[in-house]
C-alpha atoms as a printed R data frame, in Angstrom:
    type eleno elety resid chain resno       x       y       z
1   ATOM     1    CA   GLN     A     1 -19.027   1.435   5.912
2   ATOM     2    CA   VAL     A     2 -16.001   0.986   3.684
3   ATOM     3    CA   GLN     A     3 -14.131  -2.289   4.113
4   ATOM     4    CA   LEU     A     4 -10.530  -2.801   2.975
5   ATOM     5    CA   VAL     A     5  -9.108  -6.302   2.619
6   ATOM     6    CA   GLU     A     6  -5.356  -6.828   2.214
7   ATOM     7    CA   SER     A     7  -3.557  -9.887   0.891
8   ATOM     8    CA   GLY     A     8  -0.200 -10.985  -0.508
9   ATOM     9    CA   GLY     A     9   2.126 -10.654   2.452
10  ATOM    10    CA   GLY     A    10   4.450 -13.285   3.803
11  ATOM    11    CA   LEU     A    11   8.023 -14.302   4.476
12  ATOM    12    CA   VAL     A    12  10.727 -13.900   1.822
13  ATOM    13    CA   GLN     A    13  14.508 -13.764   1.623
14  ATOM    14    CA   PRO     A    14  16.411 -10.583   0.719
15  ATOM    15    CA   GLY     A    15  16.263  -9.850  -2.994
16  ATOM    16    CA   GLU     A    16  12.931 -11.585  -3.534
17  ATOM    17    CA   SER     A    17   9.596  -9.981  -4.424
18  ATOM    18    CA   LEU     A    18   6.049  -9.734  -3.133
19  ATOM    19    CA   LYS     A    19   2.879  -8.125  -4.438
20  ATOM    20    CA   LEU     A    20   0.329  -6.759  -1.988
21  ATOM    21    CA   SER     A    21  -3.336  -6.243  -2.841
22  ATOM    22    CA   CYS     A    22  -6.008  -4.165  -1.147
23  ATOM    23    CA   THR     A    23  -9.612  -4.478  -2.293
24  ATOM    24    CA   ALA     A    24 -12.208  -1.884  -1.318
25  ATOM    25    CA   SER     A    25 -15.912  -2.541  -0.917
26  ATOM    26    CA   VAL     A    26 -16.823   0.612  -2.859
27  ATOM    27    CA   SER     A    27 -15.799   2.237  -6.118
28  ATOM    28    CA   PHE     A    28 -12.495   4.084  -6.365
29  ATOM    29    CA   ALA     A    29 -14.526   7.077  -7.501
30  ATOM    30    CA   SER     A    30 -15.176   7.685  -3.792
31  ATOM    31    CA   PHE     A    31 -11.503   8.368  -3.035
32  ATOM    32    CA   ASN     A    32  -8.907  10.971  -3.924
33  ATOM    33    CA   THR     A    33  -5.924   9.479  -2.099
34  ATOM    34    CA   MET     A    34  -5.026   5.789  -1.929
35  ATOM    35    CA   GLY     A    35  -1.857   4.179  -0.744
36  ATOM    36    CA   TRP     A    36   0.239   2.060   1.544
37  ATOM    37    CA   TYR     A    37   1.716   2.752   4.950
38  ATOM    38    CA   ARG     A    38   4.014   0.545   6.965
39  ATOM    39    CA   GLN     A    39   5.038   0.204  10.584
40  ATOM    40    CA   ALA     A    40   8.161  -1.643  11.669
41  ATOM    41    CA   PRO     A    41   8.688  -2.831  15.256
42  ATOM    42    CA   GLY     A    42   9.627   0.072  17.501
43  ATOM    43    CA   LYS     A    43   9.038   2.658  14.779
44  ATOM    44    CA   GLN     A    44   6.263   5.050  13.817
45  ATOM    45    CA   ARG     A    45   3.898   4.302  10.977
46  ATOM    46    CA   GLU     A    46   5.149   5.906   7.767
47  ATOM    47    CA   ALA     A    47   3.729   6.549   4.333
48  ATOM    48    CA   CYS     A    48   5.345   4.117   1.912
49  ATOM    49    CA   ALA     A    49   3.663   4.629  -1.459
50  ATOM    50    CA   MET     A    50   0.760   6.954  -2.200
51  ATOM    51    CA   PHE     A    51  -1.421   7.136  -5.296
52  ATOM    52    CA   ILE     A    52  -3.100  10.528  -5.579
53  ATOM    53    CA   THR     A    53  -6.030  11.195  -7.896
54  ATOM    54    CA   THR     A    54  -7.213  14.661  -8.854
55  ATOM    55    CA   GLY     A    55  -9.740  15.840 -11.390
56  ATOM    56    CA   THR     A    56  -7.004  16.327 -13.974
57  ATOM    57    CA   MET     A    57  -4.205  13.874 -13.219
58  ATOM    58    CA   ASP     A    58  -2.960  10.889 -11.227
59  ATOM    59    CA   TYR     A    59   0.481  10.588  -9.710
60  ATOM    60    CA   ALA     A    60   2.418   8.455  -7.259
61  ATOM    61    CA   ASP     A    61   4.729   9.402  -4.421
62  ATOM    62    CA   TYR     A    62   7.165   7.061  -2.670
63  ATOM    63    CA   LEU     A    63   9.201   6.874   0.474
64  ATOM    64    CA   ASP     A    64  12.820   7.595  -0.485
65  ATOM    65    CA   SER     A    65  14.053   4.226   0.744
66  ATOM    66    CA   VAL     A    66  11.723   2.294  -1.602
67  ATOM    67    CA   LYS     A    67  12.071   4.363  -4.775
68  ATOM    68    CA   GLY     A    68  13.105   2.225  -7.717
69  ATOM    69    CA   ARG     A    69  12.032  -0.965  -5.936
70  ATOM    70    CA   PHE     A    70   8.319  -0.498  -5.167
71  ATOM    71    CA   THR     A    71   5.542   0.327  -7.622
72  ATOM    72    CA   ILE     A    72   1.987   1.283  -6.718
73  ATOM    73    CA   SER     A    73  -0.822   0.563  -9.178
74  ATOM    74    CA   ARG     A    74  -4.567   0.048  -9.262
75  ATOM    75    CA   ASP     A    75  -7.390  -1.722 -11.079
76  ATOM    76    CA   ASP     A    76 -10.487   0.477 -11.055
77  ATOM    77    CA   ASP     A    77 -12.790  -2.284 -12.319
78  ATOM    78    CA   LYS     A    78 -11.842  -4.522  -9.386
79  ATOM    79    CA   ASN     A    79 -11.594  -1.742  -6.767
80  ATOM    80    CA   THR     A    80  -8.119  -3.048  -5.987
81  ATOM    81    CA   LEU     A    81  -4.898  -1.269  -5.085
82  ATOM    82    CA   TYR     A    82  -1.544  -3.028  -5.515
83  ATOM    83    CA   LEU     A    83   1.983  -2.644  -4.257
84  ATOM    84    CA   GLN     A    84   4.658  -4.492  -6.214
85  ATOM    85    CA   MET     A    85   7.744  -4.849  -4.018
86  ATOM    86    CA   ASN     A    86  10.973  -5.939  -5.698
87  ATOM    87    CA   ASN     A    87  14.463  -6.495  -4.335
88  ATOM    88    CA   LEU     A    88  13.170  -6.631  -0.792
89  ATOM    89    CA   LYS     A    89  15.523  -5.820   2.054
90  ATOM    90    CA   PRO     A    90  15.422  -6.745   5.750
91  ATOM    91    CA   GLU     A    91  14.599  -3.131   6.607
92  ATOM    92    CA   ASP     A    92  11.363  -3.499   4.620
93  ATOM    93    CA   THR     A    93  10.063  -5.828   7.326
94  ATOM    94    CA   ALA     A    94   6.885  -4.266   8.706
95  ATOM    95    CA   VAL     A    95   3.143  -4.480   8.916
96  ATOM    96    CA   TYR     A    96   1.751  -2.871   5.768
97  ATOM    97    CA   TYR     A    97  -1.577  -1.040   5.817
98  ATOM    98    CA   CYS     A    98  -3.625   0.225   2.901
99  ATOM    99    CA   ASN     A    99  -5.206   3.615   3.428
100 ATOM   100    CA   PHE     A   100  -7.956   5.392   1.493
101 ATOM   101    CA   PHE     A   101  -9.039   8.999   1.994
102 ATOM   102    CA   SER     A   102 -12.504   9.751   0.659
103 ATOM   103    CA   ARG     A   103 -14.020  12.763  -1.029
104 ATOM   104    CA   ALA     A   104 -16.308  12.937   2.019
105 ATOM   105    CA   HIS     A   105 -13.191  13.553   4.170
106 ATOM   106    CA   GLU     A   106 -13.168  10.108   5.787
107 ATOM   107    CA   ASN     A   107 -10.034   8.068   6.379
108 ATOM   108    CA   PHE     A   108 -10.179   4.275   6.020
109 ATOM   109    CA   TRP     A   109  -7.566   1.681   6.985
110 ATOM   110    CA   GLY     A   110  -7.024  -1.978   6.334
111 ATOM   111    CA   ARG     A   111  -6.219  -4.235   9.261
112 ATOM   112    CA   GLY     A   112  -2.604  -4.629   8.185
113 ATOM   113    CA   ILE     A   113  -0.603  -7.468   6.670
114 ATOM   114    CA   GLN     A   114   2.818  -8.736   7.721
115 ATOM   115    CA   VAL     A   115   5.807  -8.615   5.382
116 ATOM   116    CA   THR     A   116   8.963 -10.239   6.711
117 ATOM   117    CA   VAL     A   117  12.290 -10.167   4.856
118 ATOM   118    CA   SER     A   118  14.917 -12.361   6.449
119 ATOM   119    CA   SER     A   119  17.766 -14.661   5.513
């Protein structure tokens, strides 16, 4: 089974930065969609930043509220997905989950990692 391990969360003040990591136990060649979701208290889980791989191109898609502040990236050699989060705001406070969708039509989730932005 695929295992996803997240790291890099924590507590920061508004305007500061964090970088999340998610390492998969298998090669990224197994997946065609990789990204980050988040769920704030009392709210539904939402897609935050998605990295989509096709046979001809890669592209990223972002939640409107994080555009210009968050950047998704990956390291294929390390099977690791990243989310660089700059200029964090209190409304970014949530549990962040990495999500991978495989070419075999399976959906895999990390356990979630807390990001708290507070003054």
